[in-house]
C-alpha positions in Angstrom: 167.2 170.2 -5.2 163.8 170.9 -6.7 162.8 169.0 -9.7 163.0 171.1 -12.9 160.6 169.1 -14.9 157.2 167.5 -14.3 157.6 163.8 -14.4 154.9 161.2 -15.3 154.2 160.2 -11.7 153.6 163.8 -10.6 151.4 164.4 -13.6 149.3 161.4 -12.6 149.0 162.7 -9.0 147.8 166.0 -10.4 145.2 164.3 -12.5 144.1 162.3 -9.5 143.9 165.5 -7.4 141.7 167.2 -10.0 139.5 164.2 -10.4 139.1 163.8 -6.6 138.2 167.5 -6.3 135.6 167.1 -9.1 134.2 163.9 -7.4 134.0 165.7 -4.0 132.1 168.6 -5.5 129.8 166.3 -7.5 129.2 164.2 -4.3 127.8 167.3 -2.5 124.4 167.2 -4.2 122.6 169.2 -1.6 123.1 173.0 -1.9 123.4 173.5 1.8 126.0 170.8 2.2 128.0 172.2 -0.8 128.0 175.7 0.8 128.7 174.4 4.3 131.8 172.5 3.0 133.2 175.7 1.5 136.3 175.7 3.7 137.2 172.2 2.7 136.6 173.0 -0.9 138.7 176.1 -0.7 141.6 174.1 0.7 141.2 171.4 -2.0 141.0 174.0 -4.8 144.0 175.8 -3.3 146.0 172.6 -3.5 144.9 172.0 -7.0 145.6 175.5 -8.1 149.1 175.4 -6.6 149.9 172.1 -8.3 148.5 173.3 -11.6 150.7 176.3 -11.4 153.8 174.1 -10.8 152.7 171.9 -13.7 152.4 174.9 -16.0 155.8 176.3 -15.0 157.6 173.1 -15.1 156.1 171.7 -18.2 157.4 174.8 -20.1 160.8 174.6 -18.3 163.8 174.4 -20.6 166.3 171.8 -19.7 169.9 173.0 -19.6 170.5 171.3 -23.0 167.5 173.1 -24.6 168.5 176.4 -23.0 172.0 176.0 -24.3 170.7 175.2 -27.8 168.4 178.3 -27.7 171.4 180.4 -26.6 173.5 179.2 -29.5 170.8 179.9 -32.0 170.2 183.3 -30.6 173.9 184.1 -30.7 174.0 183.0 -34.3 171.1 185.2 -35.2 172.7 188.2 -33.5 175.9 187.6 -35.4 174.0 187.4 -38.7 172.2 190.6 -37.9 175.4 192.4 -37.0 177.0 191.6 -40.4 176.5 194.6 -42.7 176.4 193.1 -46.1 174.7 196.0 -47.8 173.4 195.4 -51.3 175.0 193.2 -53.9 176.7 196.0 -55.7 178.5 197.1 -52.5 179.5 193.6 -51.5 180.9 192.9 -55.0 182.9 196.0 -56.0 184.3 194.4 -59.2 180.9 194.4 -60.8 180.7 198.2 -60.9 183.8 198.4 -63.2 
C-alpha cells in the first residue's frame, strides 16, 4: 500500500536530498569538473525532481475524511442550488392578497 500523505520523516529526507544536491553542485568549483560530472548531476536532479513531484502530489492529497467532508459540502450546495425559491412574492402567496 502506498502512503497517501507525506510524513515528517520523508519530508526531512527530501530536504536532505535537496541540500546534498546543492552541496554537490557547490563543491564542483571548477567549470570543467562541473560539466564533466553532468551525468551524476542529472541522476541526482532526477531523483530530486521525482521526490519533489511526490511531495507536491501527496502534500495536497485529501485524506478520506477530508474528501468525505468535501463531498458532503458539495452535495449540500447542489441541493441548495436545485431549490427554486423564486422571489419572495412567489414563495409567500398570501402577501399578494
